[in-house]
C-alpha positions as CSV (number, residue, x, y, z in Angstrom):
1,M,69.2,-30.3,-107.0
2,L,67.1,-28.5,-104.4
3,V,67.6,-29.8,-100.8
4,L,64.9,-29.1,-98.2
5,L,66.3,-28.9,-94.7
6,I,63.7,-29.3,-91.9
7,I,65.4,-27.4,-89.2
8,D,64.3,-26.6,-85.6
9,M,64.6,-22.8,-85.2
10,A,62.3,-22.6,-82.2
11,K,65.0,-23.7,-79.6
12,F,62.7,-25.0,-76.9
13,H,64.0,-26.7,-73.7
14,S,62.2,-29.0,-71.3
15,I,62.2,-27.2,-68.0
16,K,60.9,-28.4,-64.6
17,I,58.3,-26.5,-62.6
18,A,60.0,-26.0,-59.3
19,D,56.9,-24.4,-57.7
20,I,53.4,-23.3,-58.6
21,Y,50.9,-21.5,-56.4
22,K,47.8,-19.4,-56.7
23,E,48.5,-15.7,-56.4
24,T,44.8,-14.8,-56.8
25,R,41.8,-17.0,-57.5
26,D,42.4,-17.0,-61.2
27,C,46.2,-16.4,-61.4
28,S,48.9,-19.0,-60.9
29,V,52.6,-18.2,-60.4
30,L,55.2,-20.7,-61.8
31,T,58.8,-20.9,-60.8
32,F,61.1,-22.8,-63.2
33,E,64.1,-24.9,-62.3
34,V,66.5,-23.9,-65.0
35,P,69.4,-26.3,-65.0
36,E,73.0,-25.0,-64.5
37,E,74.0,-25.9,-68.1
38,L,71.2,-23.6,-69.4
39,S,71.6,-20.8,-66.9
40,Q,73.7,-18.7,-69.3
41,E,71.3,-19.2,-72.2
42,F,68.4,-18.3,-69.9
43,Q,69.9,-15.1,-68.5
44,F,67.4,-12.3,-68.9
45,K,66.9,-8.5,-68.6
46,Q,64.1,-7.0,-66.6
47,G,60.8,-6.8,-68.6
48,Q,61.6,-9.8,-70.9
49,H,59.3,-12.8,-71.4
50,L,59.4,-16.6,-71.9
51,T,57.5,-18.4,-74.6
52,L,55.9,-21.6,-73.2
53,R,54.8,-24.6,-75.3
54,A,52.6,-27.6,-74.5
55,I,50.6,-30.2,-76.4
56,I,47.0,-29.6,-75.3
57,D,44.3,-32.0,-76.6
58,G,46.7,-32.9,-79.4
59,E,47.4,-29.3,-80.4
60,D,50.7,-27.5,-80.2
61,V,49.9,-24.4,-78.1
62,R,52.3,-21.6,-77.4
63,R,52.0,-18.4,-75.3
64,S,54.4,-15.7,-74.1
65,Y,54.4,-14.7,-70.5
66,S,56.5,-11.9,-69.0
67,L,59.0,-12.7,-66.2
68,C,57.8,-11.2,-63.0
69,S,61.1,-12.0,-61.2
70,S,64.2,-9.8,-61.4
71,P,67.6,-10.8,-62.9
72,V,69.1,-9.9,-59.5
73,E,67.0,-12.6,-57.9
74,N,68.4,-15.3,-60.2
75,K,64.9,-16.8,-60.5
76,W,62.6,-17.5,-63.5
77,K,59.0,-16.8,-62.5
78,V,55.9,-16.0,-64.6
79,A,52.3,-15.3,-63.6
80,V,49.5,-16.8,-65.8
81,K,46.1,-15.3,-65.3
82,R,43.1,-17.3,-66.5
83,I,41.4,-15.9,-69.6
84,N,37.9,-16.9,-70.5
85,G,38.2,-19.5,-73.2
86,G,42.0,-19.4,-73.0
87,V,43.4,-22.8,-73.8
88,F,46.9,-22.3,-72.4
89,S,45.9,-20.2,-69.3
90,S,43.2,-22.8,-68.4
91,F,45.7,-25.6,-68.8
92,V,48.2,-23.8,-66.5
93,N,45.6,-23.0,-63.8
94,D,43.8,-26.3,-63.9
95,S,46.3,-29.0,-64.8
96,L,49.9,-28.1,-64.1
97,K,51.6,-29.1,-60.8
98,K,55.0,-28.9,-59.2
99,N,57.6,-31.1,-60.9
100,D,55.8,-31.1,-64.2
101,F,57.8,-30.1,-67.3
102,L,57.1,-27.4,-69.9
103,E,58.8,-26.6,-73.1
104,I,60.3,-23.2,-72.8
105,M,62.3,-20.8,-75.1
106,P,65.1,-18.7,-73.7
107,P,64.0,-15.2,-72.6
108,S,63.4,-12.5,-75.2
109,G,61.9,-9.0,-75.6
110,K,63.1,-5.5,-75.2
111,F,60.6,-3.9,-72.8
112,N,63.4,-2.4,-70.8
113,T,66.0,0.3,-70.6
114,T,69.7,0.2,-69.6
115,I,70.5,0.1,-65.9
116,S,72.4,3.2,-64.6
117,T,73.9,2.3,-61.3
118,D,75.6,5.6,-60.9
119,K,72.7,7.8,-61.7
120,A,69.6,9.0,-59.8
121,K,66.7,8.5,-62.1
122,N,62.9,9.0,-61.7
123,Y,60.6,6.4,-63.2
124,I,56.9,6.1,-63.5
125,A,54.9,3.0,-64.5
126,F,51.2,2.2,-65.3
127,A,49.8,-1.3,-65.3
128,A,46.4,-3.0,-65.5
129,G,45.7,-6.4,-64.1
130,S,48.3,-9.0,-65.3
131,G,50.2,-6.2,-67.0
132,I,52.0,-5.9,-63.6
133,T,54.2,-8.9,-64.4
134,P,56.9,-7.2,-66.6
135,I,56.5,-3.9,-64.6
136,L,57.2,-5.7,-61.3
137,S,60.4,-7.1,-62.8
138,I,61.4,-3.7,-64.0
139,I,60.7,-2.0,-60.7
140,K,62.6,-4.6,-58.6
141,T,65.6,-4.4,-60.8
142,H,66.0,-0.6,-61.0
143,L,65.3,-0.1,-57.3
144,A,67.9,-2.8,-56.4
145,T,70.6,-1.7,-58.8
146,E,70.1,2.0,-58.8
147,P,70.3,3.1,-55.1
148,N,69.3,6.7,-55.7
149,S,66.5,6.2,-58.2
150,T,62.7,6.5,-57.5
151,F,59.6,4.7,-58.9
152,K,55.9,5.6,-58.9
153,L,53.5,2.9,-59.8
154,F,49.9,3.5,-60.9
155,Y,48.1,0.1,-60.8
156,L,44.6,-0.6,-62.1
157,N,42.5,-3.6,-61.0
158,R,38.9,-4.6,-60.5
159,S,39.1,-5.2,-56.7
160,V,41.5,-5.5,-53.9
161,K,41.3,-9.3,-54.0
162,S,42.2,-9.3,-57.7
163,I,45.4,-7.4,-57.3
164,I,48.3,-9.6,-58.4
165,F,51.4,-9.4,-56.2
166,K,49.7,-7.1,-53.8
167,E,51.8,-8.3,-50.8
168,E,55.0,-8.3,-52.7
169,I,54.4,-4.7,-53.9
170,E,53.7,-3.7,-50.3
171,Q,56.9,-5.3,-49.2
172,L,58.8,-3.4,-51.9
173,K,57.2,-0.2,-50.7
174,N,58.4,-0.8,-47.1
175,R,61.9,-1.9,-48.3
176,Y,62.4,1.1,-50.5
177,F,60.5,3.6,-48.3
178,G,60.7,7.1,-49.8
179,R,61.9,5.7,-53.2
180,F,58.8,3.7,-54.2
181,E,55.2,4.9,-54.2
182,I,52.1,2.8,-55.2
183,F,48.7,4.2,-56.2
184,H,46.0,1.5,-56.5
185,F,43.0,2.3,-58.9
186,L,39.9,0.0,-58.6
187,T,37.0,-0.3,-61.0
188,K,34.6,-2.5,-58.9
189,E,35.3,-1.2,-55.4
190,H,34.8,2.3,-54.1
191,R,37.8,4.2,-52.6
192,S,37.6,7.2,-50.3
193,I,39.8,9.2,-52.7
194,E,37.7,9.8,-55.8
195,L,40.7,9.9,-58.1
196,L,41.4,6.3,-57.4
197,N,38.0,5.1,-58.5
198,G,37.6,3.7,-62.0
199,R,39.8,3.5,-65.1
200,F,42.4,5.9,-66.3
201,T,40.7,8.8,-68.1
202,K,42.0,12.0,-69.8
203,E,40.8,14.0,-66.8
204,K,42.5,11.7,-64.3
205,I,45.8,11.7,-66.2
206,Q,45.7,15.5,-66.2
207,I,45.3,15.5,-62.4
208,L,48.1,13.1,-62.0
209,T,50.5,15.2,-64.1
210,D,49.4,18.4,-62.3
211,K,49.6,17.1,-58.7
212,I,51.5,13.8,-58.5
213,I,53.9,13.3,-61.4
214,D,56.5,16.0,-61.8
215,V,56.8,15.5,-65.6
216,P,60.0,17.5,-66.2
217,T,61.9,15.3,-63.8
218,I,60.7,11.9,-65.3
219,D,63.5,9.9,-67.0
220,E,61.5,6.9,-68.2
221,C,57.9,5.7,-68.2
222,F,56.7,2.1,-68.6
223,I,53.1,1.1,-69.5
224,C,51.6,-2.4,-69.8
225,G,48.0,-3.3,-70.4
226,P,45.3,-3.0,-73.0
227,E,45.9,-1.1,-76.2
228,E,43.3,1.6,-75.5
229,M,44.8,2.3,-72.1
230,I,48.3,2.4,-73.4
231,F,47.7,4.9,-76.1
232,L,45.5,7.1,-74.0
233,L,48.3,7.4,-71.4
234,R,51.0,7.8,-74.0
235,D,49.1,10.7,-75.7
236,E,48.2,12.5,-72.5
237,L,51.7,12.2,-71.1
238,V,53.2,13.6,-74.3
239,A,50.6,16.4,-74.1
240,A,51.8,17.1,-70.6
241,G,55.4,17.5,-71.8
242,L,56.9,14.0,-71.5
243,D,59.2,13.1,-74.3
244,K,57.7,10.4,-76.4
245,D,61.0,8.6,-76.6
246,K,60.9,8.1,-72.8
247,I,57.6,6.2,-73.0
248,H,58.0,2.4,-73.3
249,Y,55.0,0.1,-73.6
250,E,54.0,-3.5,-74.1
251,L,50.6,-4.8,-75.1
252,F,49.1,-7.8,-73.5
253,T,46.1,-8.1,-75.8
254,S,45.0,-6.2,-78.8
255,G,41.8,-5.7,-80.7
256,I,41.6,-4.9,-84.4
257,S,39.7,-1.8,-85.4
258,E,37.4,-1.7,-88.4
259,A,39.9,0.6,-90.1
260,D,42.6,-2.0,-89.5
261,K,40.4,-4.7,-90.8
262,E,39.8,-2.8,-94.1
263,R,43.6,-2.1,-94.4
264,I,44.4,-5.8,-93.8
265,K,41.9,-6.9,-96.4
266,K,43.7,-4.7,-99.0
267,I,47.1,-6.0,-98.0
268,V,45.9,-9.6,-98.4
269,E,44.5,-8.8,-101.8
270,H,48.0,-7.7,-102.9
271,K,49.6,-11.0,-101.9
272,A,51.7,-12.5,-104.6
273,E,50.6,-16.0,-105.6
274,G,53.0,-18.9,-105.3
275,T,55.9,-16.9,-103.7
276,D,59.2,-18.8,-103.5
277,V,60.2,-18.3,-99.9
278,T,63.7,-19.0,-98.4
279,I,64.1,-19.0,-94.7
280,I,67.7,-18.7,-93.3
281,D,68.7,-19.5,-89.7
282,G,72.3,-20.1,-88.6
283,G,73.6,-20.7,-92.1
284,K,70.9,-23.3,-92.9
285,E,68.1,-22.7,-95.4
286,F,64.6,-23.9,-95.8
287,H,62.8,-23.5,-99.1
288,F,59.1,-23.7,-99.8
289,V,56.4,-22.2,-102.1
290,M,53.6,-20.3,-100.4
291,D,50.3,-22.2,-100.5
292,E,47.3,-20.1,-101.5
293,A,45.6,-21.3,-98.3
294,Y,48.0,-19.1,-96.2
295,D,48.5,-15.4,-96.4
296,N,51.6,-14.9,-94.1
297,I,55.1,-16.4,-94.1
298,L,54.8,-18.0,-90.6
299,D,51.7,-20.0,-91.4
300,G,53.0,-20.9,-94.8
301,A,56.3,-22.1,-93.4
302,L,54.7,-24.1,-90.6
303,A,52.4,-25.8,-93.1
304,A,55.5,-26.7,-95.2
305,G,57.2,-28.4,-92.3
306,A,59.4,-25.7,-90.7
307,D,59.6,-25.4,-86.9
308,L,59.7,-21.6,-86.4
309,P,59.6,-19.6,-83.2
310,F,56.2,-18.1,-82.5
311,A,53.7,-17.5,-79.7
312,C,50.8,-15.1,-80.0
313,K,50.3,-15.0,-83.8
314,G,48.7,-11.6,-83.2
315,G,51.6,-9.2,-83.9
316,V,52.1,-8.4,-80.2
317,C,54.9,-10.6,-78.8
318,S,57.7,-10.3,-81.5
319,T,58.7,-14.0,-80.9
320,C,58.4,-14.6,-84.7
321,K,60.4,-11.6,-85.9
322,C,62.8,-12.0,-88.8
323,K,64.7,-9.8,-91.3
324,V,63.8,-9.4,-95.0
325,I,66.9,-10.0,-97.0
326,E,65.3,-10.1,-100.5
327,G,61.9,-9.3,-101.8
328,E,59.0,-7.4,-100.2
329,V,56.3,-8.1,-97.6
330,E,53.6,-6.1,-96.0
331,M,52.6,-6.5,-92.3
332,K,48.9,-6.7,-91.6
333,V,49.4,-5.4,-88.0
334,N,52.5,-4.5,-86.0
335,Y,52.3,-3.9,-82.2
336,A,55.8,-5.1,-81.4
337,L,58.4,-3.5,-83.6
338,D,59.3,0.2,-83.5
339,A,60.2,2.4,-86.4
340,H,63.9,1.7,-85.9
341,D,63.3,-2.1,-86.2
342,V,61.2,-1.7,-89.3
343,A,63.8,0.6,-90.9
344,K,66.3,-2.2,-90.4
345,G,64.1,-4.6,-92.4
346,L,62.6,-6.5,-89.4
347,V,59.1,-7.9,-89.8
348,L,56.8,-10.1,-87.8
349,S,56.5,-13.3,-89.8
350,C,53.0,-14.0,-88.5
351,Q,51.9,-10.8,-90.1
352,A,54.2,-10.7,-93.2
353,V,52.3,-11.0,-96.4
354,P,54.6,-11.7,-99.4
355,T,54.1,-9.2,-102.2
356,T,56.8,-10.3,-104.6
357,D,57.5,-13.6,-106.4
358,K,60.6,-14.3,-104.2
359,V,61.2,-13.5,-100.6
360,V,64.2,-14.4,-98.4
361,V,64.0,-13.9,-94.6
362,D,66.6,-14.4,-91.9
363,F,65.4,-15.6,-88.4
364,G,68.9,-15.3,-87.0
365,V,68.3,-11.8,-85.7
């Protein structure tokens, strides 16, 4: 006899909004009041994110937002910038108020490195727009806990008024004078220093690595922003001599190239029909057969009644990751897992297309 267990794997908690304010015209900052009984479960590392959930116009909408606060502050804060047409970001900026509640998953993500309190390390970071949120958490944490370390931040925005956390960044510069430097790049306002006008380009990065960044002395580099910017910076920094393993990045949004679209089409064409899927979490199992209307494990499982962790559904946030125990899948895109993760059998369930008749995956990873 086959028993179907509908199990809640998403682990959301109802958390009160302790404060909400406008950082810029189109960006709200939320501070959450995590109750004492959940403080241990909600402990986080710099650079991690929260997955938020709300029912908006009858739809279950989830999004991941990086914590902009530092673990040393013992605060849980996120910044939500309005995106044109963005259902969740518009909801936050237009409707939420202090003392409202949101459903929130405990922190996750690995956009960080180990704190070295007894070492003097040199860090650099590049951010664009709201990409500053995890970077700010990282900067505050390393400067506070590594008294001899330094940080250089290269921050790209449209205008001075659009700079998220401008005042807080200036305060950090004053507090850690000589250890923290900030370089603002603007695309819609002219600066007296030509280097600081416009987006990052190959030529600008070469100037930075020749005159401002002492590449041989850099211990770690963090990048957060659009895919095109991230990979341009990564490639140029590697060309300048920075070890690729020292470069850590996180995508906020991602576009799919024509080549990727063609590759995805071929993967979907190889999908096995009627795959028998078993989902494991905490010793419990959920069994279902893939419906032909869905091409990935996450959507198939949700349609069958499972409550799984997910947020972006775009292969970026890694909230829906799981491990393949039996069978085979192919991922349509993967912007979140590195080569080591993939080698261990980890996949993004929102991108995992079953290619065998039976697949077993474990979400308890």
